C-alpha positions, 0 to 999 in steps of 0.5 A: 668496826674492825680490829685495826679501827678499834685499836686506833680508838684505843691508841687515841684514847690513851694519847688523850688521857696521857695528854690530860695527865701531862697538862694537869701535872704541869699546870699544878707546877706552874699555876697552882696557888696554894690556899692559906686554909689547910682544909681547902688546900687539902681538898684541892690537892686530893682532887688533883691526885685523884684526877691525875691518877685516874687519867694515868691509870686510864691511859695505861689500861687503854694502851695495854689493851691496845697491845693485847689486841695487836697480839691477837691480830698478829698472832704473836707477841707485839715486838716485831717493829719499832712502833710496837717497841715504842708503845711497850716502852711508853707502857712501861714508863706509865706502869713504873709511875703507877707502881710508885704512885705514893712516891711519884704521883703525889709530886707533880715535879716528878710525874710531869717529866715522866708522863711528858716523856711517855707522851712524846714517845706515844706521839712519835710512835703514832704520828711520826712513824710511817704507816707501814711501820705501824702496821702489824708484821709477820715475824721473820724465821729467826724471831719465831721462837718462844724466846721472843716474849721472854727476852724482848719483854725483859729488855723493854721493862729494863729499858723502862726502869733505867729510863725512869731512873735517868729522868729522875736523876735529871730532875734531881740535877735540876732541883739541886741548882748548885753543882757541888750540893751534897747530903753531907753539906751542913748548910744544905741540911738546914733546908729540911724540905729541900733535903727530903725531896732531893733525898727521895729523888735520889732513892727512887732513881737508885731503886729504879736503876737497880731494878732495871740493871737486874732485868737488863742482866737477865735480858742479855743472858737470855738473848745470848742463849737465844742467839746460840739457838738461832745463829750458833753463837752466844755473842756476835758483837752485833752493834746492838749487843755491843751497846747493850754491853756498854749500857750494862757496864755504865750502870754496873759502875753506877751501882758499884760506886753507889754501894761501895764508894757511897756515891750519892746526890750530885755525883750519882745523878750525874752518872745516871744521866750519862747512863740515860744518854748511853741507853737512848743510843742503845735503844733508839739510836741504833733502831733509827739507823737500822744497823745490825741484826737487832734493829728494826731499821727505820730507813730500810 
């Protein structure tokens, strides 16, 4: 078995385990009937958590191994095309779920949308992109730099954190039901279980976005230094650079309003959801159109 065939096996295994984790998560949300007997209920919930965490961890390890293998095949960090970039984004989302396993995997309502998003990204990368894009490519001269690993990896991890924060904000909006729901609403405070769950969603989302924002800041700064070395200019207003700056301002506004204006709950989640849209345009929209120096060029 050659290296590319082994990579295909790893990718298929990763997709299958991710599919099983997604199925388990949505099945529990939709069909799981809790038992009146606490010991039986505890047993089945424990079995579910173990199996779901096992499948998510397995998918993460298989996907990570595949990316490392591609690194050895191509002799450079796997950031040369849209396929590799999508796989890194998928791996980052799964890793985020594992790092926050106590808060996320225990709640199927959180893990199901996150893992489903990772599954869709994984499936699109492997089953929708042309074979020539999926194949390992040699780096163009401008990318043959030590800055490649630092800049692109930081940017991809920042996208993963911001993406997860935006998805969790959408979950918050879906569960809050009423648009004007607020943590200061005394009627809402009476629903202790709902309040605690939404408060947890709000906290996870804000922490994820704060982490992603810090990484995005470092990524933009490192990219500016690299651009000066490669093209002789720190900033050229390339479409990707411009949208990255817009994304930075949106999430900077989110953190400012949250910290200094005490925006929480519905207001905070709405702005984070808007930031998710801007982030998706910045990352995938420009890559799809193939405009600028930073994009992989799906059509060209």
